[in-house]
C-alpha positions in Angstrom: -27.3 0.4 -22.3 -27.5 3.3 -19.8 -30.3 1.3 -17.9 -28.3 -1.9 -17.8 -27.7 -3.7 -14.5 -24.4 -4.3 -12.8 -23.4 -6.4 -9.8 -20.2 -5.7 -8.0 -18.9 -8.3 -5.5 -16.6 -6.7 -3.0 -16.9 -3.2 -1.4 -13.2 -2.1 -1.2 -11.7 0.8 -2.9 -12.0 -1.0 -6.3 -15.5 -2.3 -5.7 -17.1 0.9 -4.4 -15.4 3.2 -7.0 -16.8 1.0 -9.7 -20.2 0.8 -8.2 -20.4 4.6 -7.5 -19.1 5.4 -11.0 -21.6 3.0 -12.6 -24.5 4.7 -10.7 -23.3 8.1 -11.7 -23.4 6.9 -15.3 -27.0 5.7 -14.9 -26.6 2.0 -14.3 -28.7 0.1 -11.8 -26.2 -1.2 -9.3 -26.1 -3.9 -6.7 -23.0 -3.9 -4.4 -22.3 -6.9 -2.2 -19.9 -7.0 0.8 -19.7 -8.6 4.2 -19.2 -5.3 6.1 -21.9 -2.9 7.3 -20.7 -0.3 4.9 -18.4 -0.2 1.9 -14.7 0.3 2.5 -13.0 -3.1 2.3 -9.8 -4.1 3.9 -8.2 -0.7 3.1 -10.7 1.3 5.3 -11.5 -1.3 7.9 -8.2 -3.1 8.5 -5.4 -1.6 6.3 -4.5 1.7 4.8 -6.6 4.0 6.8 -6.2 2.6 10.4 -2.6 2.1 9.9 -2.0 5.7 8.7 -4.0 7.0 11.7 -1.6 5.1 14.0 1.5 6.2 11.9 0.4 9.8 12.4 0.5 9.2 16.2 4.0 7.6 15.9 5.2 10.7 13.8 4.0 13.0 16.6 5.7 11.0 19.4 8.9 10.9 17.4 8.8 14.6 16.7 8.5 15.4 20.4 11.8 13.4 21.0 13.4 15.1 18.2 12.5 18.5 19.5 15.3 18.2 22.0 17.7 19.1 19.1 15.9 22.4 18.8 16.0 23.4 22.4 12.5 22.2 23.3 11.8 19.3 25.7 8.6 17.5 26.4 7.9 15.1 29.2 7.5 11.4 28.4 4.1 11.0 26.7 1.3 9.3 28.7 -0.5 6.8 26.3 -4.1 6.1 27.0 -4.4 2.9 24.9 -8.2 2.8 25.1 -8.5 6.4 23.9 -6.0 5.7 21.1 -8.0 2.6 20.0 -11.2 4.6 20.0 -9.7 7.4 18.0 -8.4 4.9 15.4 -11.8 3.2 15.3 -13.6 6.6 15.0 -11.6 7.4 12.0 -12.6 4.1 10.3 -16.3 4.6 11.3 -16.4 8.1 10.0 -15.0 7.2 6.6 -16.9 3.9 6.1 -20.1 5.5 7.4 -19.6 8.3 4.9 -19.4 5.7 2.1 -22.6 4.1 3.3 -24.4 7.5 2.9 -22.9 8.0 -0.5 -24.1 4.6 -1.5 -27.6 5.4 -0.4 -27.5 8.8 -2.1 -26.7 7.0 -5.5 -29.6 4.6 -4.8 -27.2 1.6 -4.9 -28.7 -1.6 -3.7 -26.2 -2.5 -1.0 -26.4 -6.1 0.3 -24.4 -7.2 3.3 -23.5 -10.7 2.6 -21.4 -13.0 0.5 -21.8 -14.1 -3.2 -20.8 -17.1 -5.4 -21.5 -17.8 -9.0 -24.0 -20.6 -9.8 -23.3 -19.9 -13.4 -22.2 -17.1 -15.7 -25.7 -15.7 -15.5 -26.8 -16.4 -12.0 -25.3 -15.3 -8.6 -26.2 -16.8 -5.2 -26.1 -14.2 -2.5 -26.2 -15.2 1.2 -27.3 -12.3 3.3 -25.8 -11.5 6.6 -29.1 -12.1 8.3 -29.4 -15.6 6.9 -31.6 -15.5 3.9 -30.4 -16.6 0.4 -31.3 -15.3 -2.9 -30.4 -15.6 -6.5 -29.7 -12.7 -8.7 -29.6 -12.6 -12.5 -26.3 -11.4 -14.0 -26.2 -8.9 -16.9 -22.7 -7.8 -16.0 -20.7 -8.4 -12.9 -17.4 -7.1 -11.5 -15.4 -9.2 -9.1 -13.6 -7.0 -6.6 -13.1 -9.4 -3.6 -9.5 -8.3 -2.9 -6.8 -10.4 -1.2 -6.2 -12.1 2.1 -3.2 -12.2 4.5 -0.4 -14.6 3.4 0.8 -17.0 6.0 3.7 -19.4 6.5 2.0 -22.8 7.1 4.7 -24.3 9.3 4.8 -21.2 11.6 1.0 -21.2 12.1 0.3 -21.7 15.8 -2.7 -20.7 17.8 -1.6 -17.9 20.2 -2.9 -14.5 21.1 0.8 -13.5 21.0 0.9 -14.1 17.3 -0.4 -11.0 15.5 -1.1 -10.3 11.8 -1.6 -7.0 10.0 -5.2 -7.0 11.1 -4.9 -7.9 14.9 -1.8 -5.7 15.3 -4.0 -2.7 14.4 -6.2 -3.5 17.3 -3.3 -2.6 19.7 -3.9 -5.5 22.2 -1.3 -3.9 24.4 2.1 -2.2 24.2 4.5 -5.1 24.6 7.9 -4.8 25.8 9.4 -6.6 22.8 8.1 -7.7 19.4 9.5 -9.6 16.4 8.3 -8.6 13.0 8.6 -11.4 10.5 9.0 -9.7 7.1 10.8 -6.5 6.3 8.2 -5.3 3.7 6.2 -2.2 3.9 3.4 -3.6 6.1 5.8 -5.0 8.7 7.9 -1.8 8.7 4.9 0.5 9.1 3.4 -1.5 11.9 6.8 -2.0 13.5 7.2 1.7 13.4 4.0 2.4 15.3 4.9 -0.1 18.1 8.4 1.3 18.4 7.1 4.8 18.8 4.7 3.6 21.5 7.6 2.1 23.5 8.0 -1.4 22.2 11.5 -2.8 21.4 11.0 -4.0 17.9 13.2 -6.4 15.9 12.7 -7.4 12.3 13.7 -10.5 10.5 13.9 -10.5 6.6 15.0 -13.3 4.3 16.4 -10.9 1.6 19.7 -8.9 1.8 17.9 -5.8 2.8 14.6 -4.4 4.0 11.9 -3.3 1.5 13.1 -5.7 -1.3 12.2 -4.5 -4.7 12.7 -0.7 -3.9 15.8 1.0 -5.1 18.6 0.6 -2.5 19.6 4.3 -2.6 16.1 5.3 -1.5 15.9 2.5 1.2 19.4 3.5 2.6 18.0 6.5 4.5 15.2 4.5 6.0 17.5 1.5 6.9 19.7 3.9 8.8 16.9 5.4 10.8 15.3 2.0 11.4 18.6 0.7 12.6 18.6 3.4 15.3 15.0 3.1 16.2 14.5 -0.6 16.2 16.2 -3.0 18.6 17.5 -5.3 15.8 17.2 -5.6 12.0 18.2 -9.1 10.9 18.5 -9.5 7.0 19.5 -12.6 5.2 17.9 -14.4 7.9 14.9 -16.7 8.4 12.6 -18.1 11.1 12.9 -21.8 11.5 10.3 -22.4 14.2 8.3 -20.6 16.8 6.6 -21.9 20.0 4.7 -20.3 22.8 6.5 -20.3 26.2 5.6 -18.8 29.5 5.0 -15.1 28.9 6.2 -15.0 25.4 7.0 -16.6 22.0 10.3 -18.4 21.5 11.7 -18.1 18.0 14.6 -20.0 16.3 16.3 -17.6 13.7 18.9 -18.7 11.2 21.2 -15.9 10.0 23.1 -15.7 6.6 26.0 -17.7 7.8 23.7 -20.6 9.0 24.1 -19.8 12.7 20.8 -20.5 14.6 19.8 -18.5 17.7 16.9 -18.7 20.0 15.3 -15.6 21.2 12.1 -14.8 23.0 9.6 -11.9 22.4 6.4 -10.8 24.0 4.7 -10.8 20.6 5.4 -11.8 17.1 3.9 -10.0 14.1 3.6 -12.1 10.9 3.8 -9.8 8.0 4.8 -11.5 4.8 2.3 -9.7 2.5 -1.0 -10.7 1.0 -2.3 -13.2 -1.6 -5.4 -13.6 -3.9 -8.2 -15.9 -2.8 -10.9 -17.1 -5.1 -12.0 -20.1 -3.0 -15.8 -20.0 -2.5 -16.5 -17.7 -5.4 -17.8 -20.5 -7.6 -15.6 -19.5 -10.4 -15.6 -23.1 -11.6 -19.2 -22.6 -12.7 -18.2 -19.8 -15.1 -15.7 -19.3 -17.9 -13.4 -17.2 -15.7 -9.9 -18.4 -15.6 -7.3 -18.2 -12.7 -3.5 -18.2 -13.4 -0.9 -20.3 -11.6 -0.4 -17.6 -8.9 -4.0 -17.4 -8.1 -5.0 -14.3 -9.9 -8.0 -14.0 -12.2 -6.9 -13.4 -15.7 -8.2 -10.2 -17.4 -7.5 -8.2 -20.5 -6.9 -4.5 -20.7 -10.5 -3.7 -20.2 -10.5 -5.9 -17.0 -12.8 -8.4 -18.8 -12.3 -12.1 -17.8 -12.6 -15.1 -20.1 -16.3 -14.9 -19.3 -17.8 -12.0 -21.4 -20.2 -11.0 -18.6 -17.7 -11.0 -15.8 -14.9 -8.5 -15.1 -12.3 -8.5 -12.2 -10.4 -5.6 -10.7 -8.0 -4.9 -7.8 -5.9 -7.3 -5.9 -7.8 -10.3 -7.3 -6.8 -9.3 -10.8 -3.0 -9.1 -10.2 -0.2 -6.9 -9.0 0.5 -4.3 -7.9 -2.0 -4.9 -5.0 -2.7 -1.2 -4.2 -6.0 0.6 -3.5 -5.5 3.3 -6.0 -4.8 0.8 -8.8 -8.0 -1.0 -8.0 -10.0 2.2 -8.0 -8.8 3.2 -11.5 -9.4 -0.4 -12.8 -12.9 -0.1 -11.5 -13.6 3.0 -13.5 -12.1 1.4 -16.7 -14.2 -1.8 -16.2 -17.5 0.2 -15.9 -16.6 2.2 -19.1 -15.8 -1.0 -20.9 -19.1 -2.5 -19.8 -20.9 0.5 -21.2 -19.1 0.1 -24.6 -16.6 2.9 -24.3 -13.3 2.7 -26.1 -11.1 2.4 -23.0 -8.1 0.3 -21.6 -6.2 0.2 -18.4 -2.7 1.1 -19.5 -1.2 3.5 -17.0 2.4 4.6 -17.5 2.9 4.8 -13.8 1.3 3.4 -10.7 2.7 5.1 -7.6 3.8 3.0 -4.5 4.3 4.7 -1.2 5.8 3.2 2.0 4.5 5.3 5.0 7.5 4.8 7.3 9.6 7.7 8.6 11.1 8.7 6.3 8.6 7.8 3.6 9.6 6.2 0.4 7.7 6.7 -2.8 8.2 5.8 -6.4 6.4 5.7 -9.8 7.3 4.5 -13.2 10.6 2.8 -14.0 12.9 2.0 -11.1 16.7 1.9 -11.4 16.5 -1.8 -10.4 14.0 -2.6 -13.2 15.9 -0.5 -15.7 19.1 -2.5 -15.0 17.2 -5.8 -15.2 15.7 -4.9 -18.5 18.8 -3.4 -20.0 16.9 -0.1 -20.6 19.2 2.9 -21.4 18.8 5.6 -18.7 20.5 8.4 -16.7 19.9 9.3 -13.1 19.6 12.8 -11.7 19.5 13.0 -7.9 19.0 16.1 -5.5 20.0 15.2 -2.0 17.7 16.8 0.7 20.7 17.9 2.6 20.9 20.7 0.0 17.2 21.7 0.4 16.4 24.8 2.5 13.0 23.5 3.5 14.3 20.0 4.5 17.0 21.9 6.7 14.3 23.9 8.4 12.6 20.6 9.3 16.0 19.1 10.6 15.4 16.3 8.0 18.3 16.0 5.6 17.7 12.3 5.4 16.2 12.2 1.9 16.7 12.3 -1.8 14.7 13.0 -4.9 15.7 10.9 -7.9 14.7 11.0 -11.6 15.2 8.2 -14.1 15.6 9.8 -17.4 15.9 8.6 -21.1 19.2 10.1 -22.2 18.1 10.5 -25.8 14.7 12.0 -25.5 15.2 13.4 -21.9 11.7 12.0 -21.1 11.0 11.2 -17.4 10.8 7.4 -17.1 10.6 7.1 -13.4 10.6 9.1 -10.2 11.8 8.0 -6.6 11.6 10.0 -3.4 12.7 9.3 0.1 11.9 11.8 2.9 9.1 13.1 5.0 6.0 13.6 2.9 7.3 11.6 -0.1 3.9 10.2 -0.6 2.4 13.6 -1.3 5.3 14.6 -3.5 5.2 11.6 -5.7 2.0 12.7 -7.6 3.9 15.3 -9.6 6.2 12.5 -10.7 3.3 10.4 -11.7 1.8 13.2 -13.7 5.1 13.9 -15.4 5.4 10.3 -16.6 1.8 10.1 -17.7 2.0 13.4 -19.7 5.3 12.4 -21.3 7.1 15.3 -19.6 10.9 15.7 -20.1 13.6 17.0 -17.8 13.3 20.5 -19.3 9.5 20.6 -18.4 10.3 19.9 -14.8 13.2 22.3 -14.7 11.1 25.2 -16.2 8.1 24.5 -13.9 8.3 27.2 -11.2 8.0 25.5 -7.8 7.2 27.5 -4.6 10.1 28.3 -2.2 10.8 27.1 0.4 9.2 23.7 -0.2 10.2 20.1 -0.5 8.6 20.1 -3.9 11.5 22.2 -5.2 13.7 19.0 -4.9 11.9 17.7 -8.0 12.8 20.8 -10.0 16.3 20.8 -8.8 16.8 17.1 -9.6 15.9 18.1 -13.2 18.4 21.0 -13.0 21.0 18.4 -11.8 20.5 16.4 -15.0 21.7 19.5 -17.0 24.4 20.5 -14.5 22.6 23.7 -13.5 21.3 23.1 -10.0 21.3 26.3 -8.1 21.9 24.6 -4.7 24.1 21.7 -5.7 27.4 22.1 -7.7 27.5 19.1 -10.0 28.6 20.0 -13.5 27.3 18.0 -16.4 30.0 15.4 -17.5 
């Protein structure tokens, strides 16, 4: 079996992780993707370029906040061409590195698109125009997702941006409306706001970041409320049209009142969706559910025994790190190992300022599912390290089983929450309890101590917060 052949369709974080791992385990691997090098949406048009720009936004914001500490900087001069080049350079460096790693592993990388002729034959259309058919022993579908749209708001205009075109920084507009208060809209809105754009957000739900616990979102909502021009919740866009020098938008608020406003640009950011059109799945036994996702079992196998599916195309959460781990499980399953994708926690991170991260059970889900739990919170206002950063706008929160004291979930809001959440993921995966976190010595002064002190709060013994156990 070690010499078996594998075809991976899609070169994103799931696809290339699967292909690389399979090659490392001795399989003969073909990886097919439209781009010059592996990387997928994440590296080319998503996670990586957006985080590069968010780093710039963080720097600009900190130069403004430095006034509070007795240091003043002059207004930054923004060279948009150089900023674009730097962002593109980050992308090229990482995707180019993946191209080298692919060659080092002797992977047959084909730049093109693929569709199933049958469960055993794949048609590949190369970028340069030629077409060939490949015999399938085993295949992994890792084609990701596409940008979701609102059909009646689709108009042709260079002033209508999506999550891809917004990253190209066409200009720094004076005003922008972000449609959708989810993580993509808030991250990109934060970038443009830092660069000098007056950003407004419209969200249909009662609050931004629907799905995340409200006590974590509260800190972000307060900061966004100050940084952004306007945050309209319980509101929806009825229509948009291009007018001279802008986009006119009709917005209905929660009370039914409709107002017309004009913005230089509109960013459509309502999420992503699976797309299987063109894959030729109808020529196989692969099944797609009512929401458009390919159905798979715990080994990521589809209803066709030769075909597996991973990542965004195989269901939520649509996150790069989930796809990567699914890719490794699929490869091991193909090789006959006893394995299943059954994580206790998949972390989610919103890279706004402050960052919000969570893993495992959320308070919202616990209440919905009537799960017994206790909450232990440590406010960052009581953290020495947070105080030295002048960032008390944060909290570390543990969801704990009151009987076993096991850690069921972790939520963090504050600068660097995305880095801190990994300890929470490990605690949940390892079946750690509150005592384990309390007794683990954390370095001082660091933000990581807030995890330890949240566990101490559970026992009513936090050194830096007087909150006796009831």
